N, C-alpha and C positions, 0 to 999 in steps of 0.2 A: 310673545307668547299671547297668545288670549285663549283661554280655556272655557269651555262651558261641561262641568260633570254635573249628572244627575244622578241623586241619590249618595250627593257629598257629605252627607251628615252622618252617612251608616257608617259600619264596621269598615269595608273597604277602602270608601272614599274620603274619611277622615283621615285616614293615614296616607293618602295620594296627594293628595290636596295640600298636605306641608311641604309635599318634594316636589310639587310641580313650580318652575320657574318663571314667572308673568303673572296674570291679570289673571284669575279666575272667578266664574260665577257659580254657584250651587246652584240648582234646581233638587230643594226636599223638603214632602208634605210635613216631616220631622214627626211620624207616625211611629216608626222604630228608630230614632234617635236617641240616644244615652248617652254614651260617652262620646264625647266629640268637643274638638276648639277647632274655630277658625281663625285664622292669620288677620290679619289687618287686609291682606292683599285680596279677602274672599270678598264678594257680595252675594248675598243670600235672597235667593225666589223660594216665597214659599208658597207653595204647591206640590201638585201632580202634575209629571209632567207634559199628560196626555190631558192635561186641563188648561194650565198657565199661560199666559203671550207673553213669549222668549223675545224683546229684544236686542239688539246690536251685533257686533261683529266678530266671528270667533274662527280664529285656525283650525283649535279641535275642537270636538264634540265627542263626549265620554261618557256612554250611557251606562249606570251602575244602576239604575233604580228600578228596583224588584223586592220580592217579599220571598227571601230564601230560608227560609225557618218552614220543615215540614208540617210542624203543628200550626203556623201562621196560614201555609197558602191552603192549608187543606179547611181550616176554619173560614179562609176567604175566598174561597175559589174564584170566583168571578172577581174581585178586584185583579185580586193575581194575574188572570190572566188578560184583563186589557193592561196591567201594566207592561207586559209583554207582548203587546199588540199594539194596540193604540199608541202606547206610551214611545214604543221602538219607531214608528211612523214618525210619531211629531218629530222625536229626535234626528231622525236621516233629516226630514225635511228642514231640519234648523242647518243641520251640513250641508245637505245639497243647495240649499239657501246662498251659502257662503263659502261653498266650494271646499269645505275645511274637510280634513280628515278625520275619520269617521271610529271610533274604538267602541268594538260591543264586548262587553262583559255576558259570555252565556254561563255555564256548567256544565259541569261532568254527567249532570244530570240529562243530557240529551243523549248518552246512552244505554240508558236503565239499565237493564239486567246484559249487563256487555256478555258476550261469549267470550272476548279475546282480554286476557289480560296478563300484561299491562295494556292496555287498550292504546290504538294508535288514533289519529284525526281522520284517518280514511275509514273506520268502520262506522257504519251506518243508523247502528246503534238497535234495540230491542224493548220497545217503550209501551204499555199497555193505552192506547189512545183513550178510552172513555175511563181511566181508574181512577182514585180517589190524588193521585200525586199528578194526573194527566194535565192538570189546570197549569203546573207549573214546568213538564219537563216539555209537553208539546206545545207551551206556548212559547218558551225557549228555543225551540228546533224551528218552530214559524219563525222568529226573530231573526234567526241566523239566514233563513231563506229569504224573508223580505230584504235585509243590509246586502244580503249577494243579489239581488235582484238591482238593487240601485247601484252596486258593482259594476254590472254588465249592462243594464238599460243606460245608464244614465253617467258612468264610467265613475262613478262614487269612490275616492281614494278610503276603502275599507278593511277593514281589520280586527278579525274577531278571537277573543279568546277564551279559553276552557278550563275554569279554574277548578282546584280538586281540593274539597277543604280546608282551606284556606282558615288560619286560627290564630291567636295574638291577643294582646291587650286590646280592650274595649269591646272588644265580642261581647256581647249580651246574654247574660245566661239566665234572665228571669222570664216566668211566664211562658209563653208561644213563642219569645223570639230567643231563647236560649238554643244554644247547640251544642254538639256531644263534649268538647271540650271543656266549656264556659261550665257547662253543668254541670261536671265532674269535678272540676276542680272547685267551684263553691261550694258542693257538697261535701267536699273532702274538709276544707276550712272549717265547714259548719259542725263536723262530724257528721254528718246524716249518711245514709245509707246512698252509694249512687247508684242511680236507676239505669240497668240494662234493658231494651228492649230486644225480647228475643232469648237465644244461649249465649250472646256473645261473640259467638264464631264467624259472624259477618266483618268484614275486614274494611278499612279506610287506609288513604295514605294522605299523609297530613302537610301540608306547607303554613310556613312560620309566615306571618304577614310582611316582613321586609323583603322575603324573598321574591314573593308576589308582585309587593313594587317594582322593584328590580326588573322584573319581565314585564312587566308594563311600563316601564318609561322607555326599556328595550324597545316595546313593540311599536312607541312614537317616534322613537328615532330613526330607524332601521326601514329600508324598502322593504316592505312586505307587503303593500297592497294586495288586497284579494286573497291573502292566507288567513288560516287556520292556526290556530297554535295550543295545543295542552299546554296548561301552567300548573304545576305539581309537583309530587312526587313518585317513584315506579318502587317505592319501599310500603307494600302490606303490612298493617296492621289489623292486628282482631283487636275488637270492641274491649273484650273480658281484661287482653293485656294492656290495654291501653287505661284501663278504668286502676287492676292495679298497679301501673307505673304511676298514677296519680295520687294514689294512695301513699307510694311509698315516697315520692318527691315532698309532698304536703307530709308526714309524720302522722298522718289522722290515722284513727280508730274507726273507720268506717267499714261497713261491709260492703255486701252489693245485693241487691235487691233487682231482679227477674221480673219485669214486664212482660203482659203479651207483645209477639213483634209485631212491628208496622206491616199494614198492606204494602205490598208491592215493593218493600225496602229491598234494595239491590245486596245482594248476598256477598257480592265482591267488589273491589274497584282498587283501582291503581292508575295510573296515567305512564306511557310510552311517551319520554321526551327527546325522545331522537331528534325529533325534529326541530324543539327549543336549542338544542344545544348545537344542531348545525349550524341553524339558520339567524340566531341572535346569541350565539354564544352562552346563553344562559342555562343553570343547573340552582340548584336548592344547594346554599350553603351552611344553612341553619339546622343543624341535627335536628332529629324530635325531641331529644331528650334537655337540649337547650333551649329548643324552644319552649318547650314545656316551661322550664325553670321560672323565663320569662315571663310567662302568661301566669305562671303561680304566684310569683315576687310582684307583679302588677294587681293582681287581686288581694293580695293580703294589704297591700297600701289604699284599696277603697276600701274592703271592710272594713279595715281598721284592727 
């Protein structure tokens, strides 16, 4: 099998390409890459998918390229919107040219301030179309619409996944790319206060990266053309409880520092994974505590 993976040097991509069996071409401008390893089977095309000319034959096009960190995409809204519009268009055209299976990695952000928790795939979402997060939320929604348009008009084999807060080794902790788990872990290991936006009562449902890879491989193998899947956990965790758990796991003496809440930050998030259980035979296997321990130990090694 021959795979094209956009964003293959990123957190998710770096784990996935190690699990793919066959020839892998990665398109990545390396702007967000920090912790990655390319096996010998991987060919790198350096650049943004919306700008580079990718040649070759592919059986699968897996579109991961995006700016997924809130601080990052609010700082670079235009680039974010273009990655999730022109970038998706370019990736879809490559898939159509090759009659390849197209797997799009969307986001739980498409649900916005969801009013149904856990949230099923059928929920249409409640998103601020002009807010500071819209460059990401709405462009992800557009990418899904464009992918399904290719499915309906051209018969392209399209599959869409919506990951929920995936974490684990290689998740960047620094600058605008750091997300909550990696940020908390590194702050705790360094003895710094853990920074919580708002009062910490907001919830997320965390998924260890190995479980995400398993779900993604199942989506590639199974006959799920034209279908959308939540890939996440249905267990809600308060951000404040996450901070306390990480402090305990690291044995840190860190405190907790509260910062002003982020604009349009969803108050609750959890995945209804009934469909993934039924159609893919998949559900998370790694508990939050086990996944956090693995993540903590990996960062201990990185930080020395």
